N, C-alpha and C positions, 0 to 999 in steps of 0.2 A: 543159097542167096546173098551177095555179097550186100556188104553193109557196111555203112562208117555215121560214124553218129558223134558229132561234135558238142561237145561241156564247158560251161568255164565263161560264158559270155556274161557281161552287166552292164552297170552305169560304174562309172568312174572321175571321179574327178583328172581336170587335167597332171601332170604326172606323179598319177597314179603308177600302178601296176597291173596286169594280168597275168592268168595264164589258163591255155583256152589248151583242150582236153582233143583227142580223136581218135574212137575206140573202132578198130576196123574186123568183123568178122566175115566168115564164107568164101578167103581168100589166103592162098599164100601170100602172108603179109611179108614175107622174108626178101620174097622176088618180084617188092612192087616196089620205083622211086613212090615217091609223096609228098604233097604242097600244102600251102595255103593258099588263097586266095580270100580277096575283100572285097563285097560290091555294095558302097555308097546307093542311092538314091538316087536314079535318073543315070548313073554313071554303066560304065559296062565293069566286070566281071576282072580285075586284075590281081596279078600275081606277086604274090609278100615272098613268099620263101618257098625253097623246092631241096629235095634232098632226095641223093639217090638211095638205092635198094640198103645198099650195108654205110648209109650214114658219113662212108670217106668226102662226099659232095656236097657241096652246099652253095643255093643261093640262096642273093636274099637282092631285094630292087633297092636301089640308092635311099629310098626316103624312110628304110629302116633300121641302116646300117646299124649297127649298138647299140640299138634301144631291140629289139625280137632275136631272139633266139628260137632257131625250132631244135626238138631233138626226135627221136625216137626209139624206139623201147619194141625190136623184135619179136621177142619174148613173150608179151603183153600186148603185143600185135595191136600199140599204139603211138603215137607222133604228137607232138606238143610243140603249143606259138607262148615263149616264154613272154610277157613283152610290157615293157618296164618307159618310163617318162614320155606316159600317155600322151596326145596332142588331139581337138580337140577334133583334128583333122582326119585324125585312126577311125570317125566312129563310121559303124559300116557292120555286114554282113557278114561273116567269113564260114567259109568253107574252105574243110579239107578237103581231097580228093588222089586218089591213088593211081595207079598204070602196073601194069604188068611191061616192065621191059627184063630183056635179054642184053649177054654183054655185046660194048664193053661195058662198066659204070658211066650212066650218064645221067644227069636231073634234063628232067625237062620242064621245058619253063613256056610254052606252052599249051593253054585250057586245052586246048580241041586234044590234044594227043594224053591228058585223064578220060580214063572208061570211068571210073569209078566216082561218083560224090556226096556227102555229107547233105547236112535237110542244112545245115549255116546253127552258126552260133552267130547273135548280139549283138555290138561292142559299142557302147557308147558313154561318151569320151564329155562328160560338160567343161566348158570354163572359168 
């Protein structure tokens, strides 16, 4: 049974930092592209960042470029999202996602391409 479990969310003041982690089990993690999405109340689930299975290809949405950093550790089956200079508009429920991919090495930018999802961790940024 595949499980993705996020952690690290919380309440932080604007300008602060948080590190989200996602622990994966029940899958060959190194064969999966991964991503972080977020969903604010009343809004759609949006991609923040995606990474290929080998970590060599990375995508960031413009709104987080320079502030967020995605990373993965295939030996530990984890993917992380380091977030800094947080803004109130970053407030959302954050999800990690994974999808098995074959060659070529690629990032997946559509939510529908991801087979596995975590339950989410709440990030709240106060002004």
